[in-house]
C-alpha positions, 0 to 999 in steps of 0.5 A: 297266557304261556300256551304257544298253541293259544297265541297260534290259534289267536294269530291264525284267527287274526290273520283270517279275519284281516286278510288282504281280500285282494290276495284271496281273490288272486289265490282264487283266480290261480285256483280256477287256472290251476291244472296238473301238468304231465304226471307231477301230481305232487307238485299239483296237490301241494299247490292246490292246498296252498291256494285253497288256504290262501283263498279261505277254503278247506278241503271240506268246503262245497265244490273244493273236491269238484275244483280238484278233479277239474285240474287233474289229468283227464286219465286220472279222474274216474267217470261216476 
C-alpha cells in the first residue's frame, strides 16, 4: 500500500479509463495538423510526443511513425 509506483500506475490507469474523450479527439486533430517549422526538430518531437500521449497512442502503435514522418520537413524524410 505504501509503494509509490503502485499508486502512480493506478492513477495512470484511472486517467486512461476516464479521460475526457473530447480531449483525445482534440489531440488527434492537432496531431493531424502538426508540422515541423524551419529546422526546429526538438520542438516538433516534443509536441508530437505530447499529442500522441494525449490522444492515447504510443510510439509503437500502427501508423504513429507514418504520422511522425508526415509532419517532418520533406528534406529530412528519406525516400524508401
